[in-house]
C-alpha positions, 0 to 999 in steps of 0.5 A, spaced: 211 315 843 212 318 836 211 325 839 217 323 844 221 321 838 220 327 835 221 331 841 228 328 842 230 328 835 229 336 835 232 336 841 238 333 838 238 337 832 238 343 836 244 341 840 248 340 834 246 346 831 248 350 837 254 346 838 256 347 831 254 355 831 258 356 837 264 351 836 266 353 830 269 359 828 273 362 822 280 365 822 281 371 817 288 372 813 288 379 817 287 376 824 290 372 829 286 368 835 287 367 842 282 362 845 280 362 853 277 358 857 273 361 863 277 367 862 284 364 862 288 363 855 289 356 853 293 353 847 297 357 842 295 363 838 291 361 832 294 364 826 293 360 820 287 362 816 281 357 816 275 354 819 277 352 826 273 348 832 273 350 840 269 347 845 262 350 845 260 354 851 266 353 855 271 356 850 271 363 847 275 366 841 278 373 842 280 376 835 286 381 834 288 384 828 295 382 825 296 388 820 299 395 822 295 399 827 294 407 828 296 411 834 294 418 833 297 422 839 294 428 843 296 435 841 300 437 847 304 443 850 311 441 851 317 446 854 323 445 850 330 445 853 331 452 852 325 454 855 320 455 849 313 452 849 311 449 843 305 444 841 307 437 839 302 433 835 305 426 834 302 419 831 305 412 830 304 405 827 304 399 831 303 392 831 301 386 835 307 381 835 305 377 841 297 376 841 297 371 848 301 376 852 297 382 849 291 379 851 294 378 858 296 385 859 292 389 855 286 385 853 284 389 847 286 394 842 282 400 847 287 398 852 293 398 848 291 405 845 291 407 852 297 404 854 301 407 848 298 414 850 302 414 857 308 411 853 309 415 847 306 422 850 311 421 856 317 419 852 315 425 847 315 430 853 322 427 856 325 428 849 323 435 847 325 437 854 332 434 853 333 438 847 333 445 844 327 447 839 332 448 833 334 440 834 327 438 834 325 442 828 331 441 824 334 434 821 341 436 819 346 442 818 344 445 812 349 448 807 346 453 802 350 454 796 345 457 791 347 464 792 353 467 795 349 473 798 343 468 801 349 463 804 352 469 808 345 471 811 343 464 812 350 462 815 349 468 820 342 466 822 343 458 823 346 455 828 349 448 828 346 442 831 348 435 834 342 432 834 336 433 829 329 431 828 330 424 825 334 422 831 329 424 836 324 421 833 328 414 833 330 415 840 323 416 842 321 410 838 326 405 841 325 407 848 317 406 847 319 399 845 323 398 851 317 400 855 312 396 851 317 390 850 312 386 855 306 388 852 306 383 846 306 389 841 311 393 837 312 400 835 314 400 828 314 408 826 314 414 830 313 421 827 312 428 829 306 430 825 306 438 827 310 442 831 308 450 833 309 455 838 304 457 843 299 462 841 302 467 846 309 467 842 307 465 835 305 473 833 312 475 836 316 469 832 312 471 826 314 479 827 321 476 828 321 472 821 318 478 818 323 483 820 329 478 818 326 478 811 325 485 811 333 485 813 334 481 807 330 485 802 333 491 804 340 488 803 338 486 796 335 493 795 341 496 797 345 492 792 340 493 787 341 501 788 348 501 788 348 497 781 343 501 778 348 507 780 354 504 777 350 502 771 347 510 770 354 512 771 357 508 766 351 510 761 352 518 763 360 517 761 358 513 755 353 518 753 358 524 754 363 521 750 358 520 744 356 527 745 363 530 745 365 525 739 359 527 735 360 535 737 367 534 734 365 531 728 359 536 727 364 542 728 369 538 723 363 538 718 361 545 719 368 547 718 369 544 711 362 546 709 363 553 711 370 553 707 366 550 701 361 555 701 366 561 702 369 558 696 363 557 692 361 564 694 368 567 692 367 564 685 360 566 684 362 573 686 367 573 681 362 571 676 357 576 678 362 582 677 364 580 670 356 579 668 355 586 672 360 589 668 357 587 661 350 588 663 352 595 665 356 596 658 350 594 654 345 598 658 350 604 657 350 603 650 343 602 649 342 609 653 347 612 649 343 610 643 336 613 646 339 619 649 343 622 643 342 623 636 344 628 631 340 634 634 342 633 641 348 635 645 350 633 652 355 637 656 358 631 661 364 631 666 369 627 665 367 624 672 360 622 670 358 615 670 355 616 663 361 618 660 365 612 663 365 607 658 367 613 652 373 615 657 375 608 657 375 607 649 379 613 649 384 610 653 
């Protein structure tokens, strides 16, 4: 009898444990739960966090994330309206807004990701094919004003656009939400991650970009050479003016110096003649004393230099 009571007690405890184990479930703050019975949803979506109860073994809890979820598109080759093939890489953020409808239509996040692939990739292809490449790449009409030369060059190469990249992204997001309106989810944001040319035309684009930059560089280089020639011309003109003025002043100084030297030479010459006459007179008198005595007789011509001073005395 005791064995039967023990077995019954253990069975009851086991049943209570199983009921508690499968009957209670916990809802986190980041989750929302849909309860199904035999595969069909029952009741409303459970969004309040805490411990909840369901019928064990009959009902099942399906958890869905309440936070923003990520969608990362594949890198696809898409033609633009102006027949240029590009690779487009996209991403989006979405959220489950109606878990009950989401469960009915998509069952789980994997099914949602697959459905978003169809919707967003399709709308991206349609949008790219409806616009020129310049509209997909650029956001607005730029107005370069930092430099007059650069402004002139950029304005010559940039065409005006009526639709920009941001507008195209917004359109894709709106159309995607229209198609996903009955799926219990909402696309919160959509962006082009990367846009690039296909491999066979990328090198051609790079060559054209290099050619354009070389043209701009040649323009700057030509303007620089012209400015250098102007500066060198002004330098040569100023140098010739300075050299001419210096030559004129040098000639004036040289003329004044020559005149002063001539005057000094003339004064010195006059002083030298008087000294020379005195020297000659002194030396002649000395020679008279040495050459003449009471026993010496000289016969001199009146034109003799030796007799010149004696002749001057007689006069």
